[in-house]
Full PDB file with SEQRES, HELIX, SHEET, SSBOND, CRYST1, ORIGX, SCALE, CONECT and MASTER records, all heavy atoms in Angstrom:
SEQRES   1 A   51  MET SER LEU GLY PRO ILE GLU THR ASP PHE PRO PHE ASP          
SEQRES   2 A   51  MET GLY VAL ASP ASP PRO VAL ALA ARG LEU ASP ALA ALA          
SEQRES   3 A   51  GLY LEU SER PRO ALA ASP ARG ALA ALA VAL ALA GLY GLY          
SEQRES   4 A   51  ASN ALA LEU GLY LEU LEU GLN LYS GLY ARG THR ARG              
HELIX    1 AA1 PRO A   19  ASP A   24  1                                   6    
HELIX    2 AA2 PRO A   30  ALA A   34  1                                   5    
HELIX    3 AA3 ALA A   35  GLY A   39  3                                   5    
HELIX    4 AA4 ASN A   40  GLN A   46  1                                   7    
CRYST1    1.000    1.000    1.000  90.00  90.00  90.00 P 1           1          
ORIGX1      1.000000  0.000000  0.000000        0.00000                         
ORIGX2      0.000000  1.000000  0.000000        0.00000                         
ORIGX3      0.000000  0.000000  1.000000        0.00000                         
SCALE1      1.000000  0.000000  0.000000        0.00000                         
SCALE2      0.000000  1.000000  0.000000        0.00000                         
SCALE3      0.000000  0.000000  1.000000        0.00000                         
ATOM      1  N   MET A   1     140.577 112.801  52.181  1.00  0.00           N  
ATOM      2  CA  MET A   1     141.640 111.865  52.192  1.00  0.00           C  
ATOM      3  C   MET A   1     142.173 111.674  53.571  1.00  0.00           C  
ATOM      4  O   MET A   1     142.532 112.608  54.266  1.00  0.00           O  
ATOM      5  CB  MET A   1     142.731 112.412  51.297  1.00  0.00           C  
ATOM      6  CG  MET A   1     144.001 111.555  51.299  1.00  0.00           C  
ATOM      7  SD  MET A   1     145.170 112.116  50.109  1.00  0.00           S  
ATOM      8  CE  MET A   1     146.279 113.056  51.063  1.00  0.00           C  
ATOM      9  N   SER A   2     142.204 110.468  54.082  1.00  0.00           N  
ATOM     10  CA  SER A   2     142.679 110.176  55.395  1.00  0.00           C  
ATOM     11  C   SER A   2     144.142 109.616  55.337  1.00  0.00           C  
ATOM     12  O   SER A   2     144.418 108.738  54.504  1.00  0.00           O  
ATOM     13  CB  SER A   2     141.802 109.083  56.089  1.00  0.00           C  
ATOM     14  OG  SER A   2     142.382 108.722  57.340  1.00  0.00           O  
ATOM     15  N   LEU A   3     144.993 110.174  56.152  1.00  0.00           N  
ATOM     16  CA  LEU A   3     146.360 109.696  56.130  1.00  0.00           C  
ATOM     17  C   LEU A   3     146.582 108.496  57.096  1.00  0.00           C  
ATOM     18  O   LEU A   3     147.583 107.886  57.038  1.00  0.00           O  
ATOM     19  CB  LEU A   3     147.302 110.841  56.553  1.00  0.00           C  
ATOM     20  CG  LEU A   3     147.332 112.045  55.517  1.00  0.00           C  
ATOM     21  CD1 LEU A   3     148.267 113.122  56.100  1.00  0.00           C  
ATOM     22  CD2 LEU A   3     147.736 111.622  54.157  1.00  0.00           C  
ATOM     23  N   GLY A   4     145.614 108.277  57.964  1.00  0.00           N  
ATOM     24  CA  GLY A   4     145.773 107.149  58.907  1.00  0.00           C  
ATOM     25  C   GLY A   4     146.707 107.559  60.044  1.00  0.00           C  
ATOM     26  O   GLY A   4     147.141 108.731  60.163  1.00  0.00           O  
ATOM     27  N   PRO A   5     147.109 106.566  60.858  1.00  0.00           N  
ATOM     28  CA  PRO A   5     147.954 106.879  61.956  1.00  0.00           C  
ATOM     29  C   PRO A   5     149.377 107.256  61.456  1.00  0.00           C  
ATOM     30  O   PRO A   5     149.851 106.778  60.426  1.00  0.00           O  
ATOM     31  CB  PRO A   5     148.057 105.524  62.756  1.00  0.00           C  
ATOM     32  CG  PRO A   5     147.583 104.509  61.803  1.00  0.00           C  
ATOM     33  CD  PRO A   5     146.680 105.142  60.816  1.00  0.00           C  
ATOM     34  N   ILE A   6     150.007 108.089  62.204  1.00  0.00           N  
ATOM     35  CA  ILE A   6     151.382 108.525  61.907  1.00  0.00           C  
ATOM     36  C   ILE A   6     152.360 107.502  62.573  1.00  0.00           C  
ATOM     37  O   ILE A   6     152.248 107.233  63.725  1.00  0.00           O  
ATOM     38  CB  ILE A   6     151.678 109.914  62.419  1.00  0.00           C  
ATOM     39  CG1 ILE A   6     150.729 110.848  61.702  1.00  0.00           C  
ATOM     40  CG2 ILE A   6     153.117 110.321  62.232  1.00  0.00           C  
ATOM     41  CD1 ILE A   6     150.823 112.302  62.246  1.00  0.00           C  
ATOM     42  N   GLU A   7     153.269 107.047  61.777  1.00  0.00           N  
ATOM     43  CA  GLU A   7     154.206 105.992  62.280  1.00  0.00           C  
ATOM     44  C   GLU A   7     155.631 106.477  62.065  1.00  0.00           C  
ATOM     45  O   GLU A   7     155.911 107.259  61.230  1.00  0.00           O  
ATOM     46  CB  GLU A   7     154.017 104.660  61.542  1.00  0.00           C  
ATOM     47  CG  GLU A   7     152.628 104.092  61.723  1.00  0.00           C  
ATOM     48  CD  GLU A   7     152.448 102.758  61.040  1.00  0.00           C  
ATOM     49  OE1 GLU A   7     153.486 102.105  60.660  1.00  0.00           O  
ATOM     50  OE2 GLU A   7     151.263 102.382  60.795  1.00  0.00           O  
ATOM     51  N   THR A   8     156.548 105.992  62.955  1.00  0.00           N  
ATOM     52  CA  THR A   8     157.903 106.384  62.825  1.00  0.00           C  
ATOM     53  C   THR A   8     158.817 105.275  63.319  1.00  0.00           C  
ATOM     54  O   THR A   8     158.388 104.474  64.137  1.00  0.00           O  
ATOM     55  CB  THR A   8     158.183 107.691  63.663  1.00  0.00           C  
ATOM     56  OG1 THR A   8     159.563 107.991  63.521  1.00  0.00           O  
ATOM     57  CG2 THR A   8     157.931 107.544  65.147  1.00  0.00           C  
ATOM     58  N   ASP A   9     160.016 105.240  62.795  1.00  0.00           N  
ATOM     59  CA  ASP A   9     160.999 104.274  63.300  1.00  0.00           C  
ATOM     60  C   ASP A   9     161.800 104.892  64.404  1.00  0.00           C  
ATOM     61  O   ASP A   9     162.698 104.205  64.993  1.00  0.00           O  
ATOM     62  CB  ASP A   9     161.971 103.937  62.136  1.00  0.00           C  
ATOM     63  CG  ASP A   9     161.297 103.084  61.073  1.00  0.00           C  
ATOM     64  OD1 ASP A   9     160.301 102.402  61.395  1.00  0.00           O  
ATOM     65  OD2 ASP A   9     161.767 103.057  59.935  1.00  0.00           O  
ATOM     66  N   PHE A  10     161.526 106.121  64.788  1.00  0.00           N  
ATOM     67  CA  PHE A  10     162.267 106.819  65.838  1.00  0.00           C  
ATOM     68  C   PHE A  10     161.290 107.176  66.973  1.00  0.00           C  
ATOM     69  O   PHE A  10     160.716 108.240  66.982  1.00  0.00           O  
ATOM     70  CB  PHE A  10     162.916 108.091  65.241  1.00  0.00           C  
ATOM     71  CG  PHE A  10     163.832 107.756  64.118  1.00  0.00           C  
ATOM     72  CD1 PHE A  10     163.428 107.965  62.781  1.00  0.00           C  
ATOM     73  CD2 PHE A  10     165.115 107.296  64.351  1.00  0.00           C  
ATOM     74  CE1 PHE A  10     164.257 107.701  61.769  1.00  0.00           C  
ATOM     75  CE2 PHE A  10     165.952 107.001  63.305  1.00  0.00           C  
ATOM     76  CZ  PHE A  10     165.547 107.171  61.979  1.00  0.00           C  
ATOM     77  N   PRO A  11     161.087 106.259  67.919  1.00  0.00           N  
ATOM     78  CA  PRO A  11     160.172 106.610  69.098  1.00  0.00           C  
ATOM     79  C   PRO A  11     160.724 107.777  69.849  1.00  0.00           C  
ATOM     80  O   PRO A  11     161.953 108.049  69.879  1.00  0.00           O  
ATOM     81  CB  PRO A  11     160.234 105.318  69.876  1.00  0.00           C  
ATOM     82  CG  PRO A  11     161.401 104.588  69.497  1.00  0.00           C  
ATOM     83  CD  PRO A  11     161.755 104.992  68.121  1.00  0.00           C  
ATOM     84  N   PHE A  12     159.802 108.449  70.506  1.00  0.00           N  
ATOM     85  CA  PHE A  12     160.228 109.644  71.318  1.00  0.00           C  
ATOM     86  C   PHE A  12     159.666 109.438  72.724  1.00  0.00           C  
ATOM     87  O   PHE A  12     158.783 108.634  73.010  1.00  0.00           O  
ATOM     88  CB  PHE A  12     159.682 110.949  70.705  1.00  0.00           C  
ATOM     89  CG  PHE A  12     158.249 110.959  70.354  1.00  0.00           C  
ATOM     90  CD1 PHE A  12     157.338 111.398  71.354  1.00  0.00           C  
ATOM     91  CD2 PHE A  12     157.757 110.433  69.163  1.00  0.00           C  
ATOM     92  CE1 PHE A  12     155.970 111.418  71.079  1.00  0.00           C  
ATOM     93  CE2 PHE A  12     156.424 110.497  68.867  1.00  0.00           C  
ATOM     94  CZ  PHE A  12     155.571 110.946  69.858  1.00  0.00           C  
ATOM     95  N   ASP A  13     160.262 110.155  73.621  1.00  0.00           N  
ATOM     96  CA  ASP A  13     159.879 110.128  75.066  1.00  0.00           C  
ATOM     97  C   ASP A  13     158.423 110.547  75.214  1.00  0.00           C  
ATOM     98  O   ASP A  13     158.023 111.624  74.746  1.00  0.00           O  
ATOM     99  CB  ASP A  13     160.777 111.002  75.857  1.00  0.00           C  
ATOM    100  CG  ASP A  13     160.545 110.921  77.325  1.00  0.00           C  
ATOM    101  OD1 ASP A  13     159.863 109.994  77.786  1.00  0.00           O  
ATOM    102  OD2 ASP A  13     161.102 111.720  78.077  1.00  0.00           O  
ATOM    103  N   MET A  14     157.591 109.752  75.909  1.00  0.00           N  
ATOM    104  CA  MET A  14     156.234 110.116  76.076  1.00  0.00           C  
ATOM    105  C   MET A  14     155.915 110.749  77.429  1.00  0.00           C  
ATOM    106  O   MET A  14     154.797 111.056  77.746  1.00  0.00           O  
ATOM    107  CB  MET A  14     155.335 108.782  76.004  1.00  0.00           C  
ATOM    108  CG  MET A  14     155.378 108.130  74.691  1.00  0.00           C  
ATOM    109  SD  MET A  14     154.707 109.149  73.387  1.00  0.00           S  
ATOM    110  CE  MET A  14     152.999 109.139  73.817  1.00  0.00           C  
ATOM    111  N   GLY A  15     156.978 111.006  78.223  1.00  0.00           N  
ATOM    112  CA  GLY A  15     156.758 111.673  79.474  1.00  0.00           C  
ATOM    113  C   GLY A  15     157.551 110.993  80.592  1.00  0.00           C  
ATOM    114  O   GLY A  15     158.194 110.005  80.391  1.00  0.00           O  
ATOM    115  N   VAL A  16     157.405 111.498  81.796  1.00  0.00           N  
ATOM    116  CA  VAL A  16     158.047 110.892  82.952  1.00  0.00           C  
ATOM    117  C   VAL A  16     157.315 109.593  83.377  1.00  0.00           C  
ATOM    118  O   VAL A  16     156.117 109.431  83.184  1.00  0.00           O  
ATOM    119  CB  VAL A  16     158.152 111.870  84.120  1.00  0.00           C  
ATOM    120  CG1 VAL A  16     159.021 113.083  83.721  1.00  0.00           C  
ATOM    121  CG2 VAL A  16     156.762 112.255  84.571  1.00  0.00           C  
ATOM    122  N   ASP A  17     158.098 108.674  83.969  1.00  0.00           N  
ATOM    123  CA  ASP A  17     157.506 107.411  84.437  1.00  0.00           C  
ATOM    124  C   ASP A  17     156.630 107.608  85.611  1.00  0.00           C  
ATOM    125  O   ASP A  17     155.651 106.813  85.783  1.00  0.00           O  
ATOM    126  CB  ASP A  17     158.650 106.429  84.762  1.00  0.00           C  
ATOM    127  CG  ASP A  17     159.425 105.961  83.492  1.00  0.00           C  
ATOM    128  OD1 ASP A  17     158.829 105.923  82.451  1.00  0.00           O  
ATOM    129  OD2 ASP A  17     160.575 105.649  83.691  1.00  0.00           O  
ATOM    130  N   ASP A  18     156.952 108.523  86.556  1.00  0.00           N  
ATOM    131  CA  ASP A  18     156.110 108.713  87.675  1.00  0.00           C  
ATOM    132  C   ASP A  18     155.826 110.220  87.924  1.00  0.00           C  
ATOM    133  O   ASP A  18     156.518 110.909  88.632  1.00  0.00           O  
ATOM    134  CB  ASP A  18     156.923 108.151  88.918  1.00  0.00           C  
ATOM    135  CG  ASP A  18     156.116 108.058  90.196  1.00  0.00           C  
ATOM    136  OD1 ASP A  18     154.974 108.573  90.144  1.00  0.00           O  
ATOM    137  OD2 ASP A  18     156.567 107.530  91.212  1.00  0.00           O  
ATOM    138  N   PRO A  19     154.784 110.705  87.251  1.00  0.00           N  
ATOM    139  CA  PRO A  19     154.501 112.158  87.345  1.00  0.00           C  
ATOM    140  C   PRO A  19     154.113 112.571  88.774  1.00  0.00           C  
ATOM    141  O   PRO A  19     154.353 113.722  89.108  1.00  0.00           O  
ATOM    142  CB  PRO A  19     153.368 112.326  86.385  1.00  0.00           C  
ATOM    143  CG  PRO A  19     152.785 110.962  86.117  1.00  0.00           C  
ATOM    144  CD  PRO A  19     153.845 109.962  86.418  1.00  0.00           C  
ATOM    145  N   VAL A  20     153.539 111.663  89.600  1.00  0.00           N  
ATOM    146  CA  VAL A  20     153.192 112.097  90.989  1.00  0.00           C  
ATOM    147  C   VAL A  20     154.436 112.345  91.738  1.00  0.00           C  
ATOM    148  O   VAL A  20     154.535 113.311  92.517  1.00  0.00           O  
ATOM    149  CB  VAL A  20     152.303 111.033  91.606  1.00  0.00           C  
ATOM    150  CG1 VAL A  20     152.012 111.365  93.047  1.00  0.00           C  
ATOM    151  CG2 VAL A  20     150.977 110.881  90.835  1.00  0.00           C  
ATOM    152  N   ALA A  21     155.455 111.474  91.571  1.00  0.00           N  
ATOM    153  CA  ALA A  21     156.714 111.703  92.338  1.00  0.00           C  
ATOM    154  C   ALA A  21     157.388 113.016  91.840  1.00  0.00           C  
ATOM    155  O   ALA A  21     157.907 113.722  92.674  1.00  0.00           O  
ATOM    156  CB  ALA A  21     157.681 110.516  92.117  1.00  0.00           C  
ATOM    157  N   ARG A  22     157.286 113.271  90.583  1.00  0.00           N  
ATOM    158  CA  ARG A  22     157.818 114.513  90.057  1.00  0.00           C  
ATOM    159  C   ARG A  22     157.150 115.732  90.618  1.00  0.00           C  
ATOM    160  O   ARG A  22     157.716 116.704  90.999  1.00  0.00           O  
ATOM    161  CB  ARG A  22     157.688 114.502  88.511  1.00  0.00           C  
ATOM    162  CG  ARG A  22     158.139 115.755  87.782  1.00  0.00           C  
ATOM    163  CD  ARG A  22     159.591 115.996  87.653  1.00  0.00           C  
ATOM    164  NE  ARG A  22     160.305 114.949  86.942  1.00  0.00           N  
ATOM    165  CZ  ARG A  22     160.616 114.950  85.598  1.00  0.00           C  
ATOM    166  NH1 ARG A  22     160.255 116.002  84.875  1.00  0.00           N  
ATOM    167  NH2 ARG A  22     161.252 113.976  85.122  1.00  0.00           N  
ATOM    168  N   LEU A  23     155.838 115.607  90.779  1.00  0.00           N  
ATOM    169  CA  LEU A  23     155.002 116.684  91.382  1.00  0.00           C  
ATOM    170  C   LEU A  23     155.357 116.894  92.833  1.00  0.00           C  
ATOM    171  O   LEU A  23     155.550 117.983  93.329  1.00  0.00           O  
ATOM    172  CB  LEU A  23     153.514 116.399  91.247  1.00  0.00           C  
ATOM    173  CG  LEU A  23     152.534 117.407  91.769  1.00  0.00           C  
ATOM    174  CD1 LEU A  23     152.688 118.748  91.147  1.00  0.00           C  
ATOM    175  CD2 LEU A  23     151.094 116.931  91.574  1.00  0.00           C  
ATOM    176  N   ASP A  24     155.529 115.691  93.584  1.00  0.00           N  
ATOM    177  CA  ASP A  24     155.928 115.840  94.986  1.00  0.00           C  
ATOM    178  C   ASP A  24     157.291 116.456  95.183  1.00  0.00           C  
ATOM    179  O   ASP A  24     157.506 117.189  96.142  1.00  0.00           O  
ATOM    180  CB  ASP A  24     155.875 114.426  95.613  1.00  0.00           C  
ATOM    181  CG  ASP A  24     154.478 113.923  95.758  1.00  0.00           C  
ATOM    182  OD1 ASP A  24     153.493 114.714  95.749  1.00  0.00           O  
ATOM    183  OD2 ASP A  24     154.289 112.688  95.852  1.00  0.00           O  
ATOM    184  N   ALA A  25     158.210 116.186  94.229  1.00  0.00           N  
ATOM    185  CA  ALA A  25     159.523 116.685  94.353  1.00  0.00           C  
ATOM    186  C   ALA A  25     159.685 118.197  93.949  1.00  0.00           C  
ATOM    187  O   ALA A  25     160.711 118.796  94.216  1.00  0.00           O  
ATOM    188  CB  ALA A  25     160.436 115.877  93.463  1.00  0.00           C  
ATOM    189  N   ALA A  26     158.617 118.776  93.435  1.00  0.00           N  
ATOM    190  CA  ALA A  26     158.626 120.159  92.969  1.00  0.00           C  
ATOM    191  C   ALA A  26     158.692 121.112  94.145  1.00  0.00           C  
ATOM    192  O   ALA A  26     158.980 122.345  93.963  1.00  0.00           O  
ATOM    193  CB  ALA A  26     157.449 120.442  92.120  1.00  0.00           C  
ATOM    194  N   GLY A  27     158.366 120.669  95.358  1.00  0.00           N  
ATOM    195  CA  GLY A  27     158.407 121.575  96.547  1.00  0.00           C  
ATOM    196  C   GLY A  27     157.311 122.627  96.605  1.00  0.00           C  
ATOM    197  O   GLY A  27     157.553 123.720  97.134  1.00  0.00           O  
ATOM    198  N   LEU A  28     156.202 122.297  96.081  1.00  0.00           N  
ATOM    199  CA  LEU A  28     155.031 123.227  96.077  1.00  0.00           C  
ATOM    200  C   LEU A  28     154.321 123.246  97.447  1.00  0.00           C  
ATOM    201  O   LEU A  28     154.392 122.222  98.194  1.00  0.00           O  
ATOM    202  CB  LEU A  28     154.057 122.836  94.992  1.00  0.00           C  
ATOM    203  CG  LEU A  28     154.550 122.793  93.541  1.00  0.00           C  
ATOM    204  CD1 LEU A  28     153.534 122.213  92.652  1.00  0.00           C  
ATOM    205  CD2 LEU A  28     154.926 124.127  93.082  1.00  0.00           C  
ATOM    206  N   SER A  29     153.582 124.285  97.709  1.00  0.00           N  
ATOM    207  CA  SER A  29     152.786 124.277  98.881  1.00  0.00           C  
ATOM    208  C   SER A  29     151.660 123.311  98.684  1.00  0.00           C  
ATOM    209  O   SER A  29     151.334 122.993  97.533  1.00  0.00           O  
ATOM    210  CB  SER A  29     152.271 125.715  99.147  1.00  0.00           C  
ATOM    211  OG  SER A  29     151.276 125.991  98.144  1.00  0.00           O  
ATOM    212  N   PRO A  30     151.008 122.831  99.754  1.00  0.00           N  
ATOM    213  CA  PRO A  30     149.907 121.954  99.547  1.00  0.00           C  
ATOM    214  C   PRO A  30     148.743 122.486  98.669  1.00  0.00           C  
ATOM    215  O   PRO A  30     148.246 121.758  97.853  1.00  0.00           O  
ATOM    216  CB  PRO A  30     149.377 121.730 101.012  1.00  0.00           C  
ATOM    217  CG  PRO A  30     150.564 121.872 101.880  1.00  0.00           C  
ATOM    218  CD  PRO A  30     151.350 123.013 101.157  1.00  0.00           C  
ATOM    219  N   ALA A  31     148.483 123.765  98.790  1.00  0.00           N  
ATOM    220  CA  ALA A  31     147.479 124.400  97.902  1.00  0.00           C  
ATOM    221  C   ALA A  31     147.898 124.367  96.434  1.00  0.00           C  
ATOM    222  O   ALA A  31     147.082 124.095  95.575  1.00  0.00           O  
ATOM    223  CB  ALA A  31     147.126 125.785  98.425  1.00  0.00           C  
ATOM    224  N   ASP A  32     149.132 124.729  96.179  1.00  0.00           N  
ATOM    225  CA  ASP A  32     149.608 124.781  94.821  1.00  0.00           C  
ATOM    226  C   ASP A  32     149.699 123.356  94.254  1.00  0.00           C  
ATOM    227  O   ASP A  32     149.349 123.139  93.094  1.00  0.00           O  
ATOM    228  CB  ASP A  32     151.002 125.436  94.725  1.00  0.00           C  
ATOM    229  CG  ASP A  32     150.909 126.923  94.939  1.00  0.00           C  
ATOM    230  OD1 ASP A  32     149.848 127.502  94.788  1.00  0.00           O  
ATOM    231  OD2 ASP A  32     151.934 127.522  95.257  1.00  0.00           O  
ATOM    232  N   ARG A  33     150.136 122.406  95.072  1.00  0.00           N  
ATOM    233  CA  ARG A  33     150.194 120.994  94.564  1.00  0.00           C  
ATOM    234  C   ARG A  33     148.829 120.485  94.241  1.00  0.00           C  
ATOM    235  O   ARG A  33     148.612 119.846  93.217  1.00  0.00           O  
ATOM    236  CB  ARG A  33     150.783 120.095  95.702  1.00  0.00           C  
ATOM    237  CG  ARG A  33     151.077 118.692  95.100  1.00  0.00           C  
ATOM    238  CD  ARG A  33     151.156 117.658  96.220  1.00  0.00           C  
ATOM    239  NE  ARG A  33     151.366 116.315  95.737  1.00  0.00           N  
ATOM    240  CZ  ARG A  33     150.427 115.571  95.119  1.00  0.00           C  
ATOM    241  NH1 ARG A  33     149.194 116.073  94.989  1.00  0.00           N  
ATOM    242  NH2 ARG A  33     150.757 114.350  94.756  1.00  0.00           N  
ATOM    243  N   ALA A  34     147.818 120.781  95.048  1.00  0.00           N  
ATOM    244  CA  ALA A  34     146.443 120.339  94.761  1.00  0.00           C  
ATOM    245  C   ALA A  34     145.935 121.001  93.490  1.00  0.00           C  
ATOM    246  O   ALA A  34     145.256 120.343  92.700  1.00  0.00           O  
ATOM    247  CB  ALA A  34     145.523 120.751  95.934  1.00  0.00           C  
ATOM    248  N   ALA A  35     146.297 122.257  93.297  1.00  0.00           N  
ATOM    249  CA  ALA A  35     145.888 122.952  92.000  1.00  0.00           C  
ATOM    250  C   ALA A  35     146.463 122.317  90.815  1.00  0.00           C  
ATOM    251  O   ALA A  35     145.732 121.983  89.873  1.00  0.00           O  
ATOM    252  CB  ALA A  35     146.247 124.435  92.086  1.00  0.00           C  
ATOM    253  N   VAL A  36     147.731 121.998  90.856  1.00  0.00           N  
ATOM    254  CA  VAL A  36     148.391 121.401  89.719  1.00  0.00           C  
ATOM    255  C   VAL A  36     147.955 119.934  89.488  1.00  0.00           C  
ATOM    256  O   VAL A  36     147.790 119.467  88.390  1.00  0.00           O  
ATOM    257  CB  VAL A  36     149.916 121.410  89.955  1.00  0.00           C  
ATOM    258  CG1 VAL A  36     150.650 120.566  88.891  1.00  0.00           C  
ATOM    259  CG2 VAL A  36     150.439 122.825  89.917  1.00  0.00           C  
ATOM    260  N   ALA A  37     147.647 119.207  90.591  1.00  0.00           N  
ATOM    261  CA  ALA A  37     147.219 117.830  90.511  1.00  0.00           C  
ATOM    262  C   ALA A  37     145.840 117.640  89.964  1.00  0.00           C  
ATOM    263  O   ALA A  37     145.368 116.517  89.709  1.00  0.00           O  
ATOM    264  CB  ALA A  37     147.371 117.164  91.885  1.00  0.00           C  
ATOM    265  N   GLY A  38     145.068 118.692  89.802  1.00  0.00           N  
ATOM    266  CA  GLY A  38     143.717 118.502  89.240  1.00  0.00           C  
ATOM    267  C   GLY A  38     142.780 119.613  89.545  1.00  0.00           C  
ATOM    268  O   GLY A  38     141.789 119.770  88.906  1.00  0.00           O  
ATOM    269  N   GLY A  39     143.156 120.426  90.605  1.00  0.00           N  
ATOM    270  CA  GLY A  39     142.190 121.467  91.000  1.00  0.00           C  
ATOM    271  C   GLY A  39     142.006 122.577  89.910  1.00  0.00           C  
ATOM    272  O   GLY A  39     140.887 123.014  89.700  1.00  0.00           O  
ATOM    273  N   ASN A  40     143.091 122.884  89.156  1.00  0.00           N  
ATOM    274  CA  ASN A  40     142.854 123.890  88.079  1.00  0.00           C  
ATOM    275  C   ASN A  40     141.958 123.323  86.974  1.00  0.00           C  
ATOM    276  O   ASN A  40     141.114 124.054  86.494  1.00  0.00           O  
ATOM    277  CB  ASN A  40     144.243 124.237  87.460  1.00  0.00           C  
ATOM    278  CG  ASN A  40     145.078 125.080  88.376  1.00  0.00           C  
ATOM    279  OD1 ASN A  40     144.566 125.736  89.237  1.00  0.00           O  
ATOM    280  ND2 ASN A  40     146.363 124.991  88.224  1.00  0.00           N  
ATOM    281  N   ALA A  41     142.175 122.053  86.560  1.00  0.00           N  
ATOM    282  CA  ALA A  41     141.320 121.449  85.588  1.00  0.00           C  
ATOM    283  C   ALA A  41     139.856 121.351  86.031  1.00  0.00           C  
ATOM    284  O   ALA A  41     138.921 121.654  85.233  1.00  0.00           O  
ATOM    285  CB  ALA A  41     141.872 120.090  85.179  1.00  0.00           C  
ATOM    286  N   LEU A  42     139.659 120.969  87.218  1.00  0.00           N  
ATOM    287  CA  LEU A  42     138.304 120.891  87.837  1.00  0.00           C  
ATOM    288  C   LEU A  42     137.609 122.248  87.719  1.00  0.00           C  
ATOM    289  O   LEU A  42     136.459 122.333  87.412  1.00  0.00           O  
ATOM    290  CB  LEU A  42     138.363 120.321  89.238  1.00  0.00           C  
ATOM    291  CG  LEU A  42     137.023 120.107  89.876  1.00  0.00           C  
ATOM    292  CD1 LEU A  42     136.166 119.131  89.154  1.00  0.00           C  
ATOM    293  CD2 LEU A  42     137.215 119.622  91.302  1.00  0.00           C  
ATOM    294  N   GLY A  43     138.304 123.238  88.155  1.00  0.00           N  
ATOM    295  CA  GLY A  43     137.778 124.599  88.194  1.00  0.00           C  
ATOM    296  C   GLY A  43     137.379 125.040  86.757  1.00  0.00           C  
ATOM    297  O   GLY A  43     136.299 125.639  86.605  1.00  0.00           O  
ATOM    298  N   LEU A  44     138.167 124.781  85.789  1.00  0.00           N  
ATOM    299  CA  LEU A  44     137.792 125.100  84.387  1.00  0.00           C  
ATOM    300  C   LEU A  44     136.656 124.297  83.897  1.00  0.00           C  
ATOM    301  O   LEU A  44     135.785 124.853  83.213  1.00  0.00           O  
ATOM    302  CB  LEU A  44     139.035 124.846  83.493  1.00  0.00           C  
ATOM    303  CG  LEU A  44     140.133 125.832  83.582  1.00  0.00           C  
ATOM    304  CD1 LEU A  44     141.341 125.321  82.798  1.00  0.00           C  
ATOM    305  CD2 LEU A  44     139.722 127.202  83.182  1.00  0.00           C  
ATOM    306  N   LEU A  45     136.535 122.999  84.276  1.00  0.00           N  
ATOM    307  CA  LEU A  45     135.418 122.234  83.845  1.00  0.00           C  
ATOM    308  C   LEU A  45     134.100 122.659  84.439  1.00  0.00           C  
ATOM    309  O   LEU A  45     133.072 122.504  83.879  1.00  0.00           O  
ATOM    310  CB  LEU A  45     135.686 120.730  84.107  1.00  0.00           C  
ATOM    311  CG  LEU A  45     136.788 120.108  83.259  1.00  0.00           C  
ATOM    312  CD1 LEU A  45     137.083 118.750  83.822  1.00  0.00           C  
ATOM    313  CD2 LEU A  45     136.374 120.042  81.799  1.00  0.00           C  
ATOM    314  N   GLN A  46     134.229 123.127  85.700  1.00  0.00           N  
ATOM    315  CA  GLN A  46     132.998 123.582  86.392  1.00  0.00           C  
ATOM    316  C   GLN A  46     132.611 125.019  86.141  1.00  0.00           C  
ATOM    317  O   GLN A  46     131.539 125.494  86.473  1.00  0.00           O  
ATOM    318  CB  GLN A  46     133.188 123.396  87.906  1.00  0.00           C  
ATOM    319  CG  GLN A  46     133.189 121.903  88.290  1.00  0.00           C  
ATOM    320  CD  GLN A  46     133.477 121.727  89.776  1.00  0.00           C  
ATOM    321  OE1 GLN A  46     133.991 122.588  90.433  1.00  0.00           O  
ATOM    322  NE2 GLN A  46     133.089 120.568  90.315  1.00  0.00           N  
ATOM    323  N   LYS A  47     133.487 125.781  85.502  1.00  0.00           N  
ATOM    324  CA  LYS A  47     133.240 127.156  85.142  1.00  0.00           C  
ATOM    325  C   LYS A  47     131.939 127.384  84.315  1.00  0.00           C  
ATOM    326  O   LYS A  47     131.866 126.752  83.286  1.00  0.00           O  
ATOM    327  CB  LYS A  47     134.453 127.775  84.497  1.00  0.00           C  
ATOM    328  CG  LYS A  47     134.438 129.294  84.464  1.00  0.00           C  
ATOM    329  CD  LYS A  47     135.712 129.823  83.837  1.00  0.00           C  
ATOM    330  CE  LYS A  47     135.755 131.310  83.986  1.00  0.00           C  
ATOM    331  NZ  LYS A  47     136.498 131.754  85.156  1.00  0.00           N  
ATOM    332  N   GLY A  48     131.121 128.219  84.785  1.00  0.00           N  
ATOM    333  CA  GLY A  48     129.877 128.458  84.076  1.00  0.00           C  
ATOM    334  C   GLY A  48     128.813 127.409  84.172  1.00  0.00           C  
ATOM    335  O   GLY A  48     127.717 127.478  83.640  1.00  0.00           O  
ATOM    336  N   ARG A  49     129.102 126.369  84.988  1.00  0.00           N  
ATOM    337  CA  ARG A  49     128.116 125.266  85.099  1.00  0.00           C  
ATOM    338  C   ARG A  49     127.034 125.642  86.088  1.00  0.00           C  
ATOM    339  O   ARG A  49     127.331 126.267  87.111  1.00  0.00           O  
ATOM    340  CB  ARG A  49     128.887 124.082  85.633  1.00  0.00           C  
ATOM    341  CG  ARG A  49     128.034 122.851  85.769  1.00  0.00           C  
ATOM    342  CD  ARG A  49     128.901 121.671  86.246  1.00  0.00           C  
ATOM    343  NE  ARG A  49     128.110 120.481  86.457  1.00  0.00           N  
ATOM    344  CZ  ARG A  49     128.440 119.584  87.236  1.00  0.00           C  
ATOM    345  NH1 ARG A  49     129.587 119.511  87.872  1.00  0.00           N  
ATOM    346  NH2 ARG A  49     127.633 118.559  87.386  1.00  0.00           N  
ATOM    347  N   THR A  50     125.804 125.356  85.759  1.00  0.00           N  
ATOM    348  CA  THR A  50     124.659 125.648  86.712  1.00  0.00           C  
ATOM    349  C   THR A  50     124.152 124.325  87.224  1.00  0.00           C  
ATOM    350  O   THR A  50     124.214 123.286  86.495  1.00  0.00           O  
ATOM    351  CB  THR A  50     123.625 126.469  86.012  1.00  0.00           C  
ATOM    352  OG1 THR A  50     123.139 125.696  84.889  1.00  0.00           O  
ATOM    353  CG2 THR A  50     124.108 127.754  85.468  1.00  0.00           C  
ATOM    354  N   ARG A  51     123.659 124.325  88.390  1.00  0.00           N  
ATOM    355  CA  ARG A  51     123.072 123.214  89.001  1.00  0.00           C  
ATOM    356  C   ARG A  51     121.577 123.199  89.016  1.00  0.00           C  
ATOM    357  O   ARG A  51     120.877 124.038  88.939  1.00  0.00           O  
ATOM    358  CB  ARG A  51     123.580 123.001  90.472  1.00  0.00           C  
ATOM    359  CG  ARG A  51     125.051 122.745  90.434  1.00  0.00           C  
ATOM    360  CD  ARG A  51     125.510 122.455  91.839  1.00  0.00           C  
ATOM    361  NE  ARG A  51     126.898 122.160  91.759  1.00  0.00           N  
ATOM    362  CZ  ARG A  51     127.439 121.049  92.261  1.00  0.00           C  
ATOM    363  NH1 ARG A  51     126.741 120.192  92.936  1.00  0.00           N  
ATOM    364  NH2 ARG A  51     128.721 120.830  92.155  1.00  0.00           N  
TER     365      ARG A  51                                                      
MASTER        0    0    0    4    0    0    0    6  364    1    0    4          
END                                                                             
């Protein structure tokens, strides 16, 4: 049984309008900013990968 898409009359916040500006305002070191901006995800995706 499929319920289909979930609908509501009460929309909710989907996130910040400018996540890059929020990241820049966090005051992180360049290395930490790079990790949060995608380095951590890239590392996980490449983990265990052989060439």
